[in-house]
C-alpha positions as CSV (number, residue, x, y, z in Angstrom):
1,M,-0.1,0.1,0.1
2,F,2.6,2.5,0.9
3,N,5.8,1.5,-0.8
4,K,7.3,5.0,-1.0
5,V,7.5,7.2,1.9
6,L,8.7,10.8,2.1
7,V,9.6,12.3,5.5
8,V,9.5,16.2,5.7
9,C,10.6,18.8,8.1
10,L,11.7,22.3,7.8
11,G,15.5,22.2,7.1
12,N,15.9,18.6,6.3
13,I,19.0,18.1,8.7
14,C,17.4,17.0,12.1
15,R,14.2,15.4,12.1
16,S,13.4,14.3,8.6
17,P,16.8,12.5,8.0
18,T,16.5,10.9,11.6
19,G,12.9,9.8,10.7
20,Q,14.1,8.6,7.3
21,Y,17.0,6.5,8.4
22,L,15.0,4.9,11.3
23,L,12.2,3.9,8.8
24,Q,14.8,2.6,6.2
25,Q,16.2,0.3,9.0
26,Q,13.0,-1.1,9.7
27,L,11.4,-1.2,6.0
28,P,14.5,-1.9,3.8
29,E,12.3,-3.3,1.1
30,H,10.5,0.1,0.8
31,T,11.8,3.4,-0.9
32,I,12.2,6.0,2.0
33,D,13.5,9.6,1.4
34,S,13.3,13.0,3.2
35,A,13.1,16.5,2.1
36,G,12.7,20.1,3.8
37,I,10.2,22.7,3.3
38,T,13.0,25.3,3.5
39,A,16.1,22.6,3.0
40,M,19.3,24.0,4.3
41,K,21.8,24.5,1.5
42,H,25.5,25.7,1.0
43,S,26.2,28.7,-1.1
44,D,27.2,26.2,-4.1
45,G,23.7,24.7,-3.8
46,R,24.6,21.4,-2.0
47,G,22.4,20.3,0.8
48,W,23.8,20.3,4.2
49,D,24.6,17.1,6.0
50,M,22.6,15.9,8.9
51,C,22.9,18.2,12.0
52,P,26.1,17.0,14.0
53,K,24.1,17.1,17.3
54,A,21.3,15.1,15.9
55,R,23.8,12.6,14.5
56,A,25.7,12.4,17.8
57,V,22.7,11.7,19.8
58,A,21.6,9.0,17.6
59,T,25.0,7.4,17.4
60,K,25.0,7.5,21.4
61,H,21.8,5.3,21.1
62,G,23.4,2.9,18.7
63,Y,22.0,4.2,15.4
64,Q,24.4,4.5,12.5
65,F,23.0,6.9,9.7
66,P,24.8,7.4,6.3
67,T,26.0,10.8,5.0
68,H,23.0,13.0,4.3
69,E,22.3,15.7,1.7
70,A,19.4,18.1,2.4
71,Q,17.0,18.5,-0.4
72,Q,14.3,20.9,-1.2
73,L,10.6,19.7,-1.2
74,T,9.3,20.0,-4.6
75,R,6.2,19.0,-6.7
76,E,8.1,16.4,-8.3
77,L,9.1,14.8,-5.2
78,V,5.7,15.1,-3.8
79,S,4.0,13.3,-6.8
80,Q,6.5,10.4,-6.5
81,Y,5.6,9.2,-2.9
82,D,2.5,7.3,-1.7
83,L,2.7,8.7,2.0
84,I,4.3,11.9,3.1
85,L,4.9,12.3,6.8
86,V,5.5,15.6,8.4
87,M,6.5,16.8,11.8
88,E,4.1,19.4,12.6
89,Q,0.4,20.5,11.5
90,A,2.1,23.6,10.0
91,H,3.9,21.4,7.4
92,R,0.8,19.7,6.7
93,R,-0.9,23.0,6.0
94,H,2.0,24.0,3.9
95,I,1.8,21.1,1.5
96,A,-2.0,21.3,1.3
97,Q,-1.7,25.0,0.2
98,R,1.4,24.6,-2.2
99,Y,0.7,20.8,-3.4
100,P,-3.1,20.5,-2.9
101,E,-3.1,17.0,-4.8
102,A,-0.9,15.7,-1.9
103,Q,-3.2,16.7,1.1
104,A,-4.8,13.3,1.2
105,K,-1.5,11.4,1.5
106,T,0.2,13.7,4.0
107,M,0.0,12.8,7.8
108,L,2.0,13.5,11.0
109,F,5.1,11.4,11.6
110,G,3.7,11.2,15.2
111,Q,0.2,10.4,14.0
112,W,-0.3,7.2,16.1
113,L,1.5,8.5,19.3
114,E,-1.6,10.1,20.8
115,A,-5.4,10.5,19.6
116,G,-5.3,13.2,16.9
117,G,-1.5,12.8,16.3
118,K,1.4,14.5,17.9
119,E,3.8,16.9,16.5
120,I,7.6,16.3,17.0
121,P,9.1,19.6,17.8
122,D,12.3,21.1,16.2
123,P,15.3,20.3,18.1
124,Y,17.6,22.6,16.0
125,K,20.0,24.7,18.1
126,K,18.6,23.7,21.3
127,S,19.7,21.6,24.1
128,D,20.9,17.9,24.0
129,E,17.9,17.0,26.2
130,V,15.7,18.3,23.4
131,Y,17.5,16.1,20.8
132,E,17.2,13.1,23.1
133,H,13.3,13.7,23.3
134,V,12.8,14.1,19.7
135,L,15.0,11.0,18.9
136,T,12.7,9.1,21.5
137,L,9.7,10.5,19.9
138,L,10.8,9.6,16.4
139,V,11.8,6.0,17.4
140,E,8.3,5.4,19.0
141,A,6.8,7.0,15.8
142,T,8.7,4.7,13.7
143,E,7.5,1.6,15.5
144,Q,3.9,2.7,15.0
145,W,4.4,3.4,11.3
146,V,6.1,0.0,10.7
147,R,3.0,-1.7,12.4
148,K,0.8,0.3,9.9
149,I,2.9,-0.3,6.8
150,A,4.2,-3.5,7.3
151,P,2.5,-5.5,10.1
152,H,4.3,-8.7,8.9
153,R,7.7,-7.2,10.0
154,L,7.0,-7.3,13.7
């Protein structure tokens, strides 16, 4: 049903790459990618790697993520995926306004963490404790999405 999943946050350097790599580890037979509404780019146009603090917190908990390059959310990307997972309701509204054809396939990454869904806050430039909290939420949300997308994997 959902074979191609796009994970979206604001800059595509903290939450969405973490969510992408967590899902990829659990769903290796699926196509999982990530993008940012305002992706962080160098002056030469290359996307930033994953935030060093986000990577360090993930590594501390035993996760190894490959090198990442932030990419901008585009209509082409939106059209290629069966499911788009966002971190905040504001991201969902942005996608609905800019890409109305994608509204029905856009849900919160934290959709199953509480009734009505749970937003996953942006940890960028915040304390280590915030990064830890965000990683915990992303791990829990990943487990819930794996149950929905591929219940045979559990």
